[in-house]
One Martini backbone bead per residue (centre of mass of N, CA, C, O) as a GRO file, in nm:
protein
  335
    1MET     BB    1   3.313  -1.903   1.365
    2ASP     BB    2   3.013  -1.869   1.269
    3ARG     BB    3   2.847  -1.588   1.150
    4TYR     BB    4   2.548  -1.725   1.255
    5ASP     BB    5   2.556  -1.820   1.555
    6ARG     BB    6   2.354  -1.633   1.716
    7GLN     BB    7   2.092  -1.713   1.551
    8VAL     BB    8   2.110  -2.025   1.572
    9LYS     BB    9   2.078  -2.027   1.893
   10PHE     BB   10   1.799  -1.966   1.836
   11GLU     BB   11   1.541  -2.177   1.884
   12GLY     BB   12   1.330  -2.063   1.665
   13PHE     BB   13   1.550  -2.114   1.432
   14GLY     BB   14   1.823  -2.233   1.370
   15LYS     BB   15   1.953  -2.445   1.134
   16ASP     BB   16   1.698  -2.467   0.961
   17GLY     BB   17   1.644  -2.166   0.926
   18GLN     BB   18   1.915  -2.103   0.793
   19GLN     BB   19   1.883  -2.291   0.549
   20ASN     BB   20   1.623  -2.164   0.441
   21LEU     BB   21   1.744  -1.885   0.400
   22ARG     BB   22   1.974  -1.980   0.208
   23ASN     BB   23   1.740  -2.094  -0.005
   24SER     BB   24   1.634  -1.820  -0.063
   25ASN     BB   25   1.398  -1.596  -0.256
   26ILE     BB   26   1.399  -1.242  -0.226
   27MET     BB   27   1.175  -0.972  -0.279
   28VAL     BB   28   1.244  -0.619  -0.287
   29MET     BB   29   1.010  -0.354  -0.299
   30GLY     BB   30   1.231  -0.132  -0.267
   31ALA     BB   31   1.519   0.122  -0.197
   32GLY     BB   32   1.460   0.274   0.060
   33ALA     BB   33   1.393   0.292   0.374
   34LEU     BB   34   1.292   0.000   0.404
   35GLY     BB   35   1.469  -0.149   0.191
   36THR     BB   36   1.749  -0.110   0.316
   37GLN     BB   37   1.688  -0.250   0.592
   38VAL     BB   38   1.583  -0.516   0.493
   39SER     BB   39   1.831  -0.592   0.317
   40GLU     BB   40   2.043  -0.583   0.537
   41LEU     BB   41   1.930  -0.797   0.726
   42LEU     BB   42   1.921  -1.032   0.519
   43THR     BB   43   2.223  -1.023   0.456
   44ARG     BB   44   2.335  -1.069   0.742
   45MET     BB   45   2.164  -1.347   0.776
   46GLY     BB   46   2.181  -1.517   0.484
   47ALA     BB   47   2.057  -1.493   0.225
   48GLY     BB   48   2.062  -1.623  -0.084
   49LYS     BB   49   1.849  -1.427  -0.242
   50LEU     BB   50   1.837  -1.083  -0.369
   51ILE     BB   51   1.571  -0.870  -0.493
   52ALA     BB   52   1.598  -0.543  -0.622
   53VAL     BB   53   1.340  -0.284  -0.658
   54ASP     BB   54   1.402   0.023  -0.847
   55LYS     BB   55   1.381   0.373  -1.000
   56ASP     BB   56   1.578   0.547  -0.831
   57ILE     BB   57   1.762   0.801  -0.704
   58ILE     BB   58   1.986   0.960  -0.502
   59GLU     BB   59   1.907   1.184  -0.235
   60MET     BB   60   1.955   1.397   0.022
   61THR     BB   61   1.666   1.339   0.160
   62ASN     BB   62   1.736   1.024   0.216
   63LEU     BB   63   1.972   1.006   0.444
   64HIS     BB   64   1.809   1.008   0.725
   65ARG     BB   65   1.667   0.694   0.643
   66GLN     BB   66   1.865   0.569   0.419
   67THR     BB   67   2.050   0.326   0.446
   68LEU     BB   68   2.397   0.313   0.308
   69TYR     BB   69   2.387   0.588   0.207
   70THR     BB   70   2.563   0.870   0.053
   71GLU     BB   71   2.694   1.165  -0.052
   72GLU     BB   72   2.844   1.036  -0.291
   73ASP     BB   73   2.593   0.913  -0.424
   74VAL     BB   74   2.463   1.184  -0.485
   75LYS     BB   75   2.685   1.307  -0.663
   76LEU     BB   76   2.663   1.045  -0.868
   77MET     BB   77   2.366   0.964  -0.922
   78LYS     BB   78   2.267   0.697  -0.806
   79PRO     BB   79   2.117   0.424  -0.818
   80LYS     BB   80   1.986   0.252  -0.567
   81VAL     BB   81   2.050  -0.045  -0.654
   82ASP     BB   82   2.354  -0.004  -0.700
   83ALA     BB   83   2.433   0.091  -0.416
   84LEU     BB   84   2.313  -0.146  -0.263
   85LYS     BB   85   2.485  -0.371  -0.381
   86GLU     BB   86   2.760  -0.261  -0.302
   87LYS     BB   87   2.708  -0.269   0.008
   88LEU     BB   88   2.611  -0.566   0.047
   89GLN     BB   89   2.872  -0.706  -0.062
   90GLN     BB   90   3.045  -0.597   0.181
   91ILE     BB   91   2.884  -0.756   0.402
   92ASN     BB   92   2.785  -1.018   0.198
   93SER     BB   93   2.920  -1.233  -0.042
   94GLU     BB   94   2.711  -1.485  -0.024
   95VAL     BB   95   2.503  -1.302  -0.146
   96GLU     BB   96   2.269  -1.276  -0.394
   97ILE     BB   97   2.249  -0.984  -0.607
   98ILE     BB   98   1.961  -0.844  -0.753
   99THR     BB   99   1.886  -0.591  -1.003
  100LEU     BB  100   1.604  -0.351  -1.066
  101ASN     BB  101   1.582  -0.067  -1.281
  102THR     BB  102   1.247  -0.020  -1.217
  103GLU     BB  103   0.910   0.016  -1.281
  104LEU     BB  104   0.624  -0.062  -1.128
  105ALA     BB  105   0.359  -0.224  -1.321
  106PRO     BB  106   0.103  -0.373  -1.483
  107HIS     BB  107   0.292  -0.463  -1.739
  108ASN     BB  108   0.546  -0.607  -1.535
  109ILE     BB  109   0.501  -0.764  -1.263
  110LEU     BB  110   0.445  -1.054  -1.362
  111LYS     BB  111   0.704  -1.091  -1.524
  112ILE     BB  112   0.899  -1.055  -1.288
  113LEU     BB  113   0.791  -1.285  -1.108
  114LYS     BB  114   0.819  -1.517  -1.316
  115GLU     BB  115   1.127  -1.486  -1.371
  116HIS     BB  116   1.231  -1.488  -1.046
  117LYS     BB  117   1.079  -1.662  -0.837
  118PRO     BB  118   0.981  -1.589  -0.556
  119ASP     BB  119   0.912  -1.687  -0.225
  120MET     BB  120   0.910  -1.369  -0.157
  121VAL     BB  121   0.756  -1.055  -0.067
  122ILE     BB  122   0.875  -0.721   0.013
  123ASP     BB  123   0.741  -0.429   0.121
  124SER     BB  124   0.897  -0.085   0.024
  125MET     BB  125   0.696   0.124  -0.033
  126ASP     BB  126   0.523   0.474  -0.073
  127HIS     BB  127   0.239   0.363  -0.196
  128PHE     BB  128  -0.075   0.219  -0.233
  129GLU     BB  129  -0.116   0.143  -0.530
  130ILE     BB  130   0.123  -0.061  -0.547
  131ARG     BB  131   0.011  -0.251  -0.325
  132PHE     BB  132  -0.234  -0.348  -0.482
  133LEU     BB  133  -0.064  -0.475  -0.703
  134ILE     BB  134   0.089  -0.675  -0.528
  135ASN     BB  135  -0.157  -0.821  -0.415
  136GLU     BB  136  -0.259  -0.931  -0.689
  137ALA     BB  137  -0.003  -1.071  -0.793
  138CYS     BB  138   0.044  -1.262  -0.548
  139HIS     BB  139  -0.229  -1.401  -0.561
  140LYS     BB  140  -0.218  -1.506  -0.854
  141LEU     BB  141   0.081  -1.659  -0.779
  142ASN     BB  142   0.112  -1.752  -0.483
  143ILE     BB  143   0.267  -1.519  -0.305
  144PRO     BB  144   0.413  -1.433  -0.038
  145TRP     BB  145   0.364  -1.131   0.171
  146VAL     BB  146   0.492  -0.808   0.302
  147TYR     BB  147   0.351  -0.554   0.464
  148GLY     BB  148   0.477  -0.202   0.469
  149ALA     BB  149   0.452   0.101   0.682
  150ALA     BB  150   0.575   0.454   0.706
  151VAL     BB  151   0.469   0.741   0.911
  152GLY     BB  152   0.605   0.945   1.095
  153SER     BB  153   0.573   0.742   1.397
  154LYS     BB  154   0.444   0.517   1.214
  155GLY     BB  155   0.360   0.159   1.187
  156SER     BB  156   0.294  -0.123   0.954
  157VAL     BB  157   0.225  -0.487   0.965
  158TYR     BB  158   0.148  -0.747   0.709
  159ALA     BB  159   0.115  -1.088   0.654
  160ILE     BB  160   0.059  -1.265   0.334
  161ASP     BB  161  -0.164  -1.529   0.250
  162SER     BB  162  -0.404  -1.754   0.131
  163SER     BB  163  -0.540  -1.804   0.432
  164GLY     BB  164  -0.592  -1.498   0.448
  165PRO     BB  165  -0.620  -1.188   0.438
  166CYS     BB  166  -0.606  -0.936   0.233
  167LEU     BB  167  -0.555  -0.611   0.174
  168LYS     BB  168  -0.845  -0.553   0.078
  169CYS     BB  169  -0.992  -0.658   0.335
  170LEU     BB  170  -0.836  -0.429   0.538
  171MET     BB  171  -0.900  -0.125   0.466
  172ASP     BB  172  -1.093  -0.057   0.722
  173THR     BB  173  -0.842  -0.131   0.940
  174MET     BB  174  -0.623   0.039   0.864
  175PRO     BB  175  -0.396   0.246   0.939
  176ALA     BB  176  -0.251   0.580   0.908
  177THR     BB  177   0.010   0.466   0.676
  178GLY     BB  178  -0.058   0.594   0.366
  179GLU     BB  179   0.089   0.832   0.367
  180SER     BB  180   0.315   1.075   0.295
  181CYS     BB  181   0.638   1.169   0.390
  182GLU     BB  182   0.649   1.439   0.229
  183ILE     BB  183   0.410   1.560   0.405
  184ASN     BB  184   0.430   1.408   0.711
  185GLY     BB  185   0.669   1.266   0.754
  186VAL     BB  186   0.962   1.094   0.918
  187LEU     BB  187   1.085   0.865   1.150
  188PRO     BB  188   1.342   0.650   1.164
  189PRO     BB  189   1.237   0.455   1.394
  190ALA     BB  190   0.984   0.365   1.234
  191ILE     BB  191   1.141   0.221   1.013
  192THR     BB  192   1.315   0.024   1.174
  193GLN     BB  193   1.079  -0.128   1.312
  194THR     BB  194   0.926  -0.209   1.059
  195ALA     BB  195   1.153  -0.368   0.923
  196GLY     BB  196   1.192  -0.572   1.154
  197ILE     BB  197   0.908  -0.699   1.133
  198GLU     BB  198   0.923  -0.792   0.844
  199VAL     BB  199   1.164  -0.986   0.887
  200SER     BB  200   1.032  -1.157   1.108
  201GLU     BB  201   0.811  -1.269   0.929
  202ALA     BB  202   0.994  -1.400   0.718
  203ILE     BB  203   1.154  -1.598   0.915
  204ARG     BB  204   0.915  -1.746   1.020
  205PHE     BB  205   0.829  -1.867   0.751
  206LEU     BB  206   1.112  -1.997   0.668
  207SER     BB  207   1.117  -2.170   0.956
  208GLY     BB  208   0.798  -2.290   0.971
  209LYS     BB  209   0.592  -2.091   1.148
  210GLY     BB  210   0.480  -1.872   1.004
  211PHE     BB  211   0.272  -1.640   1.021
  212SER     BB  212   0.113  -1.444   1.269
  213LYS     BB  213  -0.174  -1.314   1.186
  214LYS     BB  214  -0.092  -1.003   1.230
  215LEU     BB  215  -0.148  -0.671   1.309
  216ASN     BB  216   0.116  -0.439   1.318
  217THR     BB  217   0.159  -0.161   1.549
  218ILE     BB  218   0.329   0.162   1.567
  219ASP     BB  219   0.462   0.421   1.809
  220THR     BB  220   0.765   0.588   1.859
  221PHE     BB  221   0.649   0.847   2.016
  222GLY     BB  222   0.404   0.711   2.188
  223MET     BB  223   0.485   0.422   2.283
  224ASN     BB  224   0.336   0.204   2.083
  225TYR     BB  225   0.204  -0.145   2.080
  226LYS     BB  226   0.019  -0.341   1.838
  227THR     BB  227  -0.213  -0.618   1.809
  228MET     BB  228  -0.407  -0.801   1.550
  229ASN     BB  229  -0.640  -1.031   1.490
  230ILE     BB  230  -0.744  -1.106   1.132
  231ASP     BB  231  -0.892  -1.366   1.034
  232ALA     BB  232  -1.198  -1.258   1.064
  233LEU     BB  233  -1.155  -1.041   0.807
  234LYS     BB  234  -1.225  -1.223   0.592
  235ASP     BB  235  -1.345  -1.172   0.258
  236HIS     BB  236  -1.540  -1.375   0.055
  237ASP     BB  237  -1.614  -1.108  -0.143
  238CYS     BB  238  -1.355  -1.038  -0.240
  239LEU     BB  239  -1.220  -0.941  -0.534
  240VAL     BB  240  -0.954  -1.095  -0.497
  241CYS     BB  241  -0.972  -1.358  -0.284
  242GLY     BB  242  -1.277  -1.429  -0.376
  243GLN     BB  243  -1.302  -1.345  -0.713
  244HIS     BB  244  -1.044  -1.295  -0.887
  245LYS     BB  245  -1.004  -0.977  -0.917
  246TYR     BB  246  -0.779  -0.741  -1.119
  247GLU     BB  247  -0.788  -0.410  -1.150
  248HIS     BB  248  -0.484  -0.318  -1.137
  249LEU     BB  249  -0.370  -0.513  -1.355
  250GLU     BB  250  -0.600  -0.397  -1.577
  251LYS     BB  251  -0.487  -0.142  -1.624
  252ASP     BB  252  -0.371   0.102  -1.779
  253THR     BB  253  -0.027   0.102  -1.865
  254PHE     BB  254  -0.056   0.418  -1.969
  255ARG     BB  255   0.043   0.724  -1.798
  256PRO     BB  256   0.161   1.032  -1.891
  257VAL     BB  257   0.010   1.158  -1.625
  258GLN     BB  258   0.124   1.185  -1.280
  259SER     BB  259   0.035   1.218  -0.954
  260ASN     BB  260   0.204   1.334  -0.677
  261CYS     BB  261   0.365   1.443  -0.419
  262GLY     BB  262   0.444   1.777  -0.375
  263ARG     BB  263   0.395   1.888  -0.672
  264VAL     BB  264   0.449   1.616  -0.832
  265TYR     BB  265   0.515   1.507  -1.169
  266THR     BB  266   0.473   1.241  -1.403
  267LEU     BB  267   0.629   1.209  -1.714
  268ARG     BB  268   0.571   1.004  -2.008
  269PHE     BB  269   0.806   0.868  -2.229
  270ASP     BB  270   0.998   0.771  -2.444
  271ASP     BB  271   1.325   0.658  -2.400
  272ASP     BB  272   1.453   0.858  -2.630
  273ILE     BB  273   1.449   1.131  -2.474
  274PHE     BB  274   1.737   1.111  -2.345
  275HIS     BB  275   1.855   1.179  -2.667
  276LYS     BB  276   1.709   1.455  -2.659
  277GLU     BB  277   1.611   1.780  -2.719
  278ILE     BB  278   1.569   2.039  -2.473
  279SER     BB  279   1.463   2.330  -2.387
  280GLY     BB  280   1.740   2.408  -2.188
  281GLU     BB  281   1.912   2.314  -1.883
  282ILE     BB  282   2.182   2.116  -1.803
  283ILE     BB  283   2.311   2.069  -1.496
  284LYS     BB  284   2.317   1.743  -1.480
  285GLN     BB  285   2.480   1.418  -1.565
  286ASN     BB  286   2.425   1.079  -1.669
  287LYS     BB  287   2.340   0.755  -1.776
  288PHE     BB  288   2.054   0.782  -1.594
  289VAL     BB  289   2.048   1.113  -1.554
  290LYS     BB  290   1.872   1.439  -1.561
  291PHE     BB  291   1.915   1.783  -1.486
  292ILE     BB  292   1.652   2.026  -1.546
  293THR     BB  293   1.583   2.345  -1.689
  294TYR     BB  294   1.237   2.461  -1.778
  295ASN     BB  295   1.060   2.730  -1.776
  296GLY     BB  296   1.100   2.713  -1.439
  297TYR     BB  297   1.154   2.409  -1.428
  298ASP     BB  298   1.215   2.118  -1.239
  299MET     BB  299   1.398   1.834  -1.370
  300THR     BB  300   1.377   1.467  -1.393
  301LEU     BB  301   1.555   1.252  -1.613
  302PHE     BB  302   1.512   0.932  -1.723
  303LYS     BB  303   1.613   0.664  -1.914
  304ASP     BB  304   1.296   0.549  -1.935
  305GLY     BB  305   1.122   0.847  -1.964
  306ARG     BB  306   1.104   0.974  -1.700
  307MET     BB  307   0.948   1.282  -1.560
  308ASN     BB  308   1.015   1.499  -1.300
  309VAL     BB  309   0.800   1.765  -1.181
  310HIS     BB  310   0.829   2.068  -1.014
  311GLY     BB  311   0.565   2.297  -0.916
  312LEU     BB  312   0.291   2.215  -0.995
  313ASP     BB  313  -0.069   2.315  -0.993
  314GLY     BB  314  -0.171   2.075  -1.190
  315GLN     BB  315  -0.303   1.875  -1.430
  316ASP     BB  316  -0.326   2.087  -1.655
  317GLU     BB  317  -0.031   2.181  -1.648
  318ALA     BB  318   0.096   1.902  -1.696
  319GLU     BB  319  -0.040   1.848  -1.974
  320ARG     BB  320   0.070   2.096  -2.117
  321LEU     BB  321   0.370   2.026  -2.080
  322TYR     BB  322   0.365   1.758  -2.224
  323ARG     BB  323   0.278   1.867  -2.504
  324GLU     BB  324   0.513   2.061  -2.539
  325ILE     BB  325   0.746   1.856  -2.527
  326ASP     BB  326   0.645   1.644  -2.733
  327GLY     BB  327   0.656   1.864  -2.978
  328LYS     BB  328   1.000   1.900  -2.944
  329LEU     BB  329   1.092   1.607  -3.021
  330SER     BB  330   1.386   1.572  -3.254
  331VAL     BB  331   1.677   1.632  -3.157
  332LYS     BB  332   1.981   1.506  -3.144
  333LEU     BB  333   2.223   1.435  -2.935
  334THR     BB  334   2.566   1.501  -2.864
  335PHE     BB  335   2.841   1.323  -2.680
   0.00000   0.00000   0.00000
């Protein structure tokens, strides 16, 4: 019996839907909570090609909600996309899995999309600024995409193509699921249901039914599910889909100090910092990442030059630390 027999028997999907899915090239932006579950569902269903994009390594705090990852992955400090590919290939070897261990930013998102030519993008990111970037890039290149967010017990999903409102149009209507799960927490059932709706929108589109044209919201603790028809909310004066202005794509491509949630700052250096000496102690390392303590700070240094620093009290302290470290980078390490 064909491995996809049960879903092919569903009248709304059928053999044509399965073939369209088999021929599809889907990019999943993010390999965290939403990304792992979206990618697993699409792999089990038999997507043709799946492109996973993420910049992070697996940490212990990920495991309660980010399916497929294990404690062993944490010990080995694996990049998320590498572990994801390994697990997905064990689930369905027929699916082509492409991984990009990189940070999405204004300087590279268009290049990535043009190079890989996805039929669809599924958002699995964890902060709104990058979603505005996805919105502009997909509109500029006319790529349909599915927005999804989950925080606390709530989730929201909206699938976007050129015929309806874009994300920018809806900002006054969107529910409060743009906060960070690091501050507000998140329940795994909210992620699972949100990921399921994202994939449902994707297979509707690929099977020829089109997107639902609805904003879907859930509250898995309050046991509420709502949909809203949003076609009427299209703003013909919208900067993005009305005027074709892309302010996020045109932002300065390099910000050396960036504030994240939970008193974490990202300091960006040239990628050769990974092989230079910093006064401090390397707690553990592999070819992708180093964990360092430096002057009382806990740091995570990535191969691409990003450094996450925990416990900083503000932008001024982060910029001072950046200048201090940048001024000391001179001596090559020997491995």
